[in-house]
C-alpha positions in Angstrom: 0.0 0.0 -0.1 1.1 3.5 -0.6 2.3 5.5 2.5 1.9 9.3 3.0 5.7 10.1 2.9 7.0 12.3 0.2 10.3 10.7 -0.9 12.0 14.1 -1.7 11.0 15.7 1.5 12.3 12.5 3.4 15.7 12.9 1.8 15.9 16.6 2.3 14.9 16.1 6.1 17.6 13.4 6.5 20.2 15.6 4.9 19.3 18.5 7.0 19.5 16.4 10.1 22.8 14.9 9.2 24.3 18.4 8.4 23.0 19.6 11.8 24.7 16.6 13.6 28.0 17.2 11.6 28.2 20.8 12.6 27.7 20.0 16.2 29.7 16.9 16.4 32.7 18.6 17.9 30.6 19.9 20.8 28.8 16.6 21.4 31.1 13.7 20.4 29.2 11.3 22.7 26.3 11.5 20.3 28.3 10.7 17.2 26.4 7.3 16.8 23.0 9.0 16.4 23.5 9.9 12.8 25.8 8.6 10.1 26.0 8.6 6.2 27.7 5.8 4.4 27.5 6.0 0.5 23.6 5.7 -0.2 22.9 5.0 3.4 21.7 7.3 6.2 21.5 5.5 9.6 20.0 6.6 12.9 20.2 5.4 16.5 18.2 7.0 19.2 20.1 5.2 22.1 16.7 4.1 23.3 16.5 0.8 21.5 15.5 2.2 18.0 17.7 2.2 14.9 17.0 2.6 11.2 18.8 2.8 7.9 17.4 4.5 4.7 19.0 3.7 1.4 18.8 6.7 -1.0 19.7 4.8 -4.2 19.5 6.8 -7.5 16.4 4.9 -8.6 15.0 3.5 -5.4 14.5 4.2 -1.7 14.5 1.4 1.0 13.9 2.1 4.7 14.2 -0.5 7.5 13.6 0.0 11.2 14.6 -2.0 14.2 12.6 -1.3 17.4 14.4 -3.6 20.1 11.3 -4.0 22.2 9.5 -5.6 19.4 12.1 -7.6 17.7 11.6 -11.3 17.2 14.9 -13.0 16.4 13.1 -16.1 15.2 11.5 -14.1 12.4 13.2 -13.5 9.1 13.5 -9.9 7.9 12.5 -11.1 4.5 9.0 -12.1 5.8 8.1 -8.4 6.0 9.4 -7.7 2.5 7.4 -10.3 0.5 5.7 -7.4 -1.5 9.0 -5.7 -2.3 9.9 -5.9 -6.0 13.0 -8.1 -6.7 15.1 -5.3 -8.1 14.4 -3.3 -5.0 14.9 -6.3 -2.8 18.4 -6.7 -4.2 19.2 -3.1 -3.1 17.8 -3.8 0.3 20.1 -6.9 0.7 23.2 -5.2 -0.3 22.5 -1.9 1.4 19.9 -1.2 4.1 19.6 -4.6 5.6 23.4 -4.8 6.2 23.0 -2.0 8.9 20.3 -3.7 11.0 22.0 -7.0 11.8 21.9 -8.9 15.1 23.2 -12.1 16.4 21.0 -15.2 16.1 22.7 -18.3 17.3 26.1 -17.1 16.3 25.0 -15.8 12.9 24.7 -12.0 12.1 21.2 -11.7 10.4 19.0 -8.7 9.5 16.3 -8.1 12.0 13.5 -5.5 11.3 10.2 -4.4 12.7 9.1 -2.2 10.0 10.0 -1.2 6.4 8.9 0.8 3.4 10.3 1.2 -0.1 9.7 2.6 -3.5 10.8 5.2 -6.1 11.5 8.9 -5.9 7.9 9.4 -6.8 6.0 7.0 -4.5 6.8 4.9 -1.3 4.9 1.7 -0.4 4.8 -0.8 2.5 3.1 -4.0 3.5 2.3 -2.1 6.8 0.1 0.9 7.2 1.9 4.2 8.1 0.5 3.8 11.7 2.1 0.4 12.0 5.5 1.6 10.7 5.5 4.5 13.2 4.6 2.2 16.1 7.3 -0.3 15.0 10.3 2.1 14.9 9.2 4.6 12.1 8.9 7.3 14.9 12.7 7.6 14.7 12.3 9.8 11.4 9.7 12.1 13.0 12.1 15.0 12.9 13.3 14.3 9.3 9.6 14.6 8.2 8.8 17.9 9.8 8.7 21.1 7.7 11.7 23.2 7.8 10.6 25.7 10.4 9.7 22.9 12.8 12.9 21.2 12.1 14.9 24.2 12.8 13.1 24.7 16.1 13.6 21.1 17.2 17.2 20.7 16.3 18.0 24.2 17.8 16.4 23.0 21.1 18.2 19.7 21.0 21.7 21.0 20.3 21.5 24.7 21.4 22.6 26.1 18.2 24.4 29.5 18.0 23.9 32.0 15.2 27.1 31.0 13.4 26.2 27.4 13.5 22.8 28.1 12.1 24.2 30.2 9.3 26.7 27.4 8.5 24.0 24.7 8.4 21.8 26.8 6.2 24.5 27.5 3.8 25.7 23.8 3.6 22.2 22.6 3.2 21.5 25.0 0.4 24.7 24.0 -1.4 24.0 20.3 -1.0 20.5 20.6 -2.4 21.8 22.7 -5.3 24.7 20.4 -6.1 23.4 16.9 -5.8 26.2 14.2 -5.9 29.0 16.7 -6.0 31.6 17.4 -3.3 31.0 20.6 -1.3 33.7 22.7 0.2 33.7 24.8 3.3 34.9 28.4 2.9 38.0 29.2 5.1 36.1 31.4 7.4 33.4 28.7 7.9 36.0 26.5 9.6 35.8 28.9 12.6 32.1 28.0 13.1 33.0 24.3 14.0 32.8 24.4 17.7 34.5 22.0 20.0 36.8 19.4 18.4 36.8 20.3 14.7 38.1 16.8 13.7 34.8 15.3 15.0 32.9 17.7 12.8 35.2 17.0 9.8 34.7 13.3 10.1 31.0 13.7 10.0 31.0 16.2 7.2 33.2 14.0 5.1 30.5 11.3 5.2 28.3 13.9 3.4 31.1 14.7 0.8 31.6 18.1 2.5 35.3 19.0 2.8 37.3 22.1 4.0 39.3 24.5 2.1 42.9 25.2 2.8 44.3 28.7 2.1 48.1 29.1 1.2 49.1 32.6 0.2 45.6 33.3 -0.7 45.3 30.3 -2.9 42.6 27.6 -2.3 44.2 24.1 -1.9 41.3 21.6 -1.7 43.6 18.6 -2.0 45.3 19.3 1.2 42.4 18.6 3.3 41.0 15.8 1.1 44.0 13.7 2.1 43.6 14.1 5.9 
């Protein structure tokens, strides 16, 4: 069945959340596990027993959720994916499901409590949206907020200062305008990375965002790309 989630809005919300996290990572390194980006895959962990990975493939989207309190290790993840087209299932196997594995009698197997999938035009699931939310989908609540709501929530969560907010807005705008391309911090933007900048740079590199290096007024991108 079709679920009421706009694929583009979901991607934008996930990218926004990941950028906020990356810019603040130097101040809150203990929260580094909450958001990560690896290739096509955006992963979340709320430290309260819920985790999820969304694969943003060029053609398809796959989202899998694992709510620990509702996991049944005896049940195969593929039992919940019987309606998934084979082409998308292949992507799920090699991407999203790799991030939700748990040990079952000495074997690492994917364990999920909810899932949805589809194209960049429409998302579907074998569960209702209410069932998805109840079984782990609540972890993407912030990613589905409109931009003003999301700003307010992340500001309250991380205590953003004005410089961080300006940097987040700038990086988000550049990412949305330059899909699939590397983005580079301006030299002065490096000063907006509070706390340990290496924590921030590690998280930013996951998003293909790299810092500039100025030498005698010249921009040397390759210098930082080798760090």
